matplotlib code that plots the C-alpha trace (Angstrom):
import matplotlib.pyplot as plt

x = [0.0, 3.5, 4.5, 7.8, 9.5, 12.7, 14.3, 14.1, 15.2, 18.4, 18.9, 18.8, 21.2, 23.6, 23.3, 21.6, 20.2, 17.1, 16.6, 12.8, 12.2, 14.4, 12.6, 9.2, 10.3, 11.6, 8.2, 6.5, 8.9, 8.4, 4.6, 5.0, 7.3, 4.8, 2.0, 4.0, 5.2, 1.6, 0.5, 3.4, 4.1, 7.4, 9.2, 8.3, 4.6, 4.8, 6.9, 4.2, 1.5, 3.5, 4.7, 8.4, 11.1, 12.1, 15.6, 14.2, 11.8, 14.6, 16.7, 13.8, 13.1, 16.8, 16.7, 18.2, 15.4, 17.0, 15.9, 12.3, 10.0, 7.7, 4.9, 5.8, 5.8, 2.4, 1.3, 2.6, 0.5, -2.6, -1.9, -1.8, -5.3, -4.3, -5.8, -3.3, -4.3, -2.4, -3.5, -2.4, -2.8, -3.0, -0.1, 3.0, 4.6, 8.1, 10.7, 8.2, 9.0, 7.4, 6.1, 4.2, 3.6, 0.8, 0.6, -2.5]
y = [-15.0, -15.5, -17.8, -17.4, -20.4, -20.5, -23.1, -20.8, -17.7, -16.1, -15.0, -18.6, -19.6, -16.9, -18.2, -15.3, -16.3, -14.2, -15.3, -15.9, -12.4, -10.8, -12.6, -11.6, -8.0, -8.1, -9.3, -6.4, -3.9, -5.3, -4.9, -1.3, -0.4, -1.9, 0.2, 3.4, 2.8, 2.2, 5.4, 7.4, 9.0, 10.7, 9.5, 12.7, 12.2, 8.5, 9.2, 11.6, 9.0, 6.2, 8.1, 7.8, 10.3, 10.4, 9.1, 6.2, 5.3, 5.5, 3.1, 0.7, 0.7, -0.1, -3.1, -1.5, -2.3, -3.9, -0.9, -1.1, -3.5, -5.9, -4.2, -0.8, -2.4, -3.8, -0.3, 1.1, -1.4, -0.4, 3.3, 2.4, 1.0, -2.7, -5.3, -7.2, -10.5, -12.6, -16.2, -18.6, -22.2, -25.5, -26.9, -27.4, -30.7, -31.3, -29.8, -27.8, -24.2, -22.0, -18.4, -17.6, -14.2, -14.1, -11.0, -10.6]
z = [-7.5, -6.1, -3.3, -1.5, 0.1, 2.1, -0.2, -3.2, -1.4, -2.6, 1.0, 2.2, -0.6, 0.6, 4.2, 5.9, 9.3, 8.8, 5.2, 5.5, 6.9, 4.3, 1.4, 2.8, 3.1, -0.5, -1.7, 0.1, -1.4, -4.9, -4.5, -3.1, -6.0, -8.5, -7.1, -7.0, -10.6, -11.8, -10.1, -11.5, -8.2, -7.4, -4.3, -2.5, -3.1, -2.1, 1.0, 2.3, 1.8, 3.3, 6.3, 5.4, 4.5, 0.8, 1.6, 3.6, 0.8, -1.7, 0.3, 0.7, -3.0, -3.7, -1.4, 1.6, 4.0, 7.1, 9.2, 8.1, 9.9, 8.2, 10.0, 8.6, 5.1, 5.7, 6.9, 3.6, 1.6, 3.7, 3.0, -0.7, -0.4, -0.4, 1.7, 4.0, 5.5, 7.9, 8.0, 10.6, 9.3, 11.0, 13.1, 11.0, 10.3, 11.7, 9.3, 7.3, 8.3, 5.8, 5.4, 2.3, 0.8, -1.8, -3.9, -6.0]

ax = plt.figure().add_subplot(projection="3d")
ax.plot(x, y, z, "-o")
ax.set_aspect("equal")
plt.show()
């Protein structure tokens, strides 16, 4: 199980204004890549299943995912047979902005 926190994000350390979103997307991509690797699929096979073009999938897997929404990445995980849950917790404390991605 992995938890992503803004303070540990390389994107935050580099000063990106959308650091949290980028870190969450990176975690999604890592999980998608892991699943594809385990299945031994070519990028062509995977792109068809995921509803992406092969060049777009290739860019995403290389970390160039600014043009791909978090929602599309969650859709990719669903198409790969994964369960995706979004949990909204209790009201946050002041100064405790945090988004967690837990990959099982």
